[in-house]
N, C-alpha and C positions, 0 to 999 in steps of 0.2 A: 456571406455571413448568415447567421441564424438568429432567430429571436428566442431560442431556447436557453434556459439557464444551464450552467454547468451540471447541476444535479439532474436535470432532464436529459442532457446529452449522455450522462453516464447511464441512466435508466435505459436509454435507447440502445447504447452499446451492449448492455447486458442482454436485452431482449433480442438484438440482432445476432448474438452468438448462438443462441437457440439450442445449445447442447450442454454438456457437463461444464464447459468453460463459463457459461452464463451463470449457472448455479454456484460455481466456485467463486467467481467474481462478486456476486451478490453476497456470498457469505463473508469473504474477507473485507468487503466494503462495510458491511454491518459491524464487524469487529472494530474497524477503524473509527466509524462514526460514533460507536458507543464508548470509545476510550476517553473522550473529552467533549463536553458540550460546545466548546469553542472551535472545533474543527471546521474548516471551510473547504468545500469542494471546488475545484477549479478545472478548467479544460484548457490545457496548454499545448504548445508545441505541435499544432495541427492534429490534435486529437488524442492527447494523453490525459487520462484522468489523474488528478493530482490532489493531495490533501495537505492543507496548510494549518498550522497552529503556532503562532509566533515564529514562523519560518516554515520552509518546506519540510514535511514529515516524510512522505513517501509518494510514489507513483504507482499506478496500476496499469499493466499492459497485458493485452491478450495476444497469444501466438497460437499457432496450429496445435502444438502439443503442451502448452503451458499457460498458466496465468502467472505473471511476474509481478512481484511487489519489490520495488527498489527503494531502499531507505537512503535518503540523501546523506546522512552522517552515520551510516550503519557501522562503519569500522570503529567508531567511538563508543558503541553501545555494547554492554554485556549481553551475551546470548546464551544463558545457561542451558536452555533446552535445545541448542544447536539448530535453530530454525533456518538460519542463513545457510544456503546451499549453492549460491551462485555469486559471481563477481567477488569472490573471496580474495583475490589477489590485489585488489585496489587499496589505496591508502584512505579512501573516504567512503565510498558507497559500499552497501552490501545489499544482496537481493535474496528473495525467497522465490523459487520456482514451485508452483503447485501443479501436479500432473493428475490426469484422470485417476480416480480412485483414492487419491490422497485424503487423509483426514486431517482437518485443520485443528490444531491445538489452539483453541480460541483464547484460553487463559494466557498461554505463553505469547501469542501473537498480540494480545491486548497489552501485556506487560512491555513488549518491544515498542509498540506505538506510544505508550505512556512515557517510556524512557526517552524516546526521540523527541517528544514534546518537552520534557523536563530539560533535555539538553539544549533545545532551542531556547527555552526560557532562561536557563542559567548561563548559556554560552560557554559551558565548560565540558571537558570530556569526563566521562564516567569511568 
């Protein structure tokens, strides 16, 4: 066990990545945190950063070639900017894989996070 907070553990994960993935993870994390003042960071499932606001909003994972954001109820969200590019075949989740050199559409990502929060709050599909 650790005496670090979830936010400190996420800070450490970002620092440990030490390459473009750390920069990308920090960028998408900042967008998530800025979307709503009530978002809470958690550290779940043996080391997966997660963000909650009236329920699970999304997770953030690091892989060798990508940073993946998985939205718990992504299939129920409108995605007019077509950010979702992974896990498209499922009935519930949707994910965004960010690769080296990708540019984050911060406005579109923020809109998705806000829509996920609204879905959690309303309990309805959009």
